[in-house]
DOTIBA-152222 format. One record per atom (N, C-alpha, C): x, y, z; residue in one letter. Coordinates in pm, whole numbers, plus 50000, padded with zeros to 5 digits. Layout:
XYZa...
//
This chain:
527114829649473m526444836049586m524944834049575m524274833349690n522814832849689n522264846849714n520974848349705i520364861649713i520614868349847i520604860949956k520864867050087k522294872350095k523224864550044e524614869150043e524774881449954e524104881249838d524144892949749d523564905149818d522474902949887f521804914049955f522684919650066f523284910950144h524204915450250h525384923050192h525904918050082h527024924750016h526624938749969h525434939749911l524944952649866l524804962349984l524214957850091i524044966150211i525404970750263i526314961550272d527654964850322d528384974850234d528034975350107s528734984450015s528144998550014s526995000550077i526355013850078i526825021450201i527425032950177e527965041150287e526985051850336e526025055350252d525075066050283d524015061050382d524075065850505e523175061250610e521705064450579e521455076150522e520085080050488e519515071150377e520355067850281l519925058950175l519605045150232l520435040250321l520165027450386l518855027650463l518595038650534k517325039950608k516145039450512k516275046250399s515195046250300s514945032250246s516015025350212y515875011450164y515235002550271y515675004250392y515144996150502y513644998450517y513225011150517q511815014450532q510995008850417q511525009550296l510825004150180l510644989050191l511704982250224i511644967650235i510714963650350i510784970950459q509924968050573q508444969750535q508114980450463k506744982950421k506264971850327k507094968250232i506724957450139i506484944550215i507344941550309n507204929250387n505914929350468n505614940450532i504394941550612i503174940150521i503174947150408d502044946550315d501814932450263d502894925350232q502764911850178q502274901950283q502474905050408n502044896050514n500634898950562n499884907650492g498504910050525g498274918650647g499234927050681y499134935350801y497844943550803y497564950250694l496374958850691l495094950650706l494984940150629w493784931750634w493614925550773w494684920750830n494604914050961n494254923551074n494444936651053n494114946251157n492714952151143n491944947451045l490564951551032l489674943051121l488604949051171s487614941251247s486834932651147s486074923051198e485274914651110e484244922951034e483644932851100d482684941651032d483364949750922d484574954650948e485304962250846e485644953450726e486034941050753k486344931750644k485114929150559k483964926750626k482724924250553k482344936350469k482464948350527e482124960550455e483024962550334e484294959950350l485244961450240l484944951350128l484664938950165l484334928850064l483024932049993l482054937350066t480784941450005t481024952749905t481794962749947a482104973949857a482824969049732a483734959649750y484464954049636y483504947249539y482624938849592e481654931949506e480734941849436e480284952149508e479394962149451e480074970349342e481394971249347s482114979249249s482074973249109s481674960749097f481584954448965f480304958548891f479354964448961d478124969348901d478284984148871d478304987848745s478555001848707s477515011448763s476345006448799n475315015048860n475745019948998n476685013249060n477155017149193n478345026649189n478825029749070l480015038049055l479635052349020l480535061549054i480365075449013i481555079348927i481355089348845s482405093348751s483555100348823s484675100448757h485855107448808h485555122348824h484835127848728e484465142048735e483605144948857e482685136048888q481815138049005q482635137349134q483585128449140v484465127549257v485245140449273v485775145549163k486535158049169k485665169549218k484405170049173l483495180549218l483175179249367l482915167149411q482525164849550q483695166249648q484895162749604h486015162249696h487195170949650h486895180749566g487925189349510g488805196149611g488225200149725k489045207349823k490165198749880k490015185549876w491075176649926w492035172449815w491655175049691l492475170749579l493405181649528l493195193849575k494045204949530k495375204749602k496455207849525p497785207849588p497965219149686p
//
């Protein structure tokens, strides 16, 4: 058997509809992510800004500590 046949066989053997939905959503998300969906939906300015931020992250002078982030954004980090 090849991988597609194996995959079809696996799907056919699962009776739990909710489990199948979960698997489907996971595979769909992985497929979308691998095809550059997020990147392709950014504007040119957003792409430039993201690439600039990425490059700047290599300079430790541009970074802040984990503790400082927790202090500044603690209200969003609490469960």
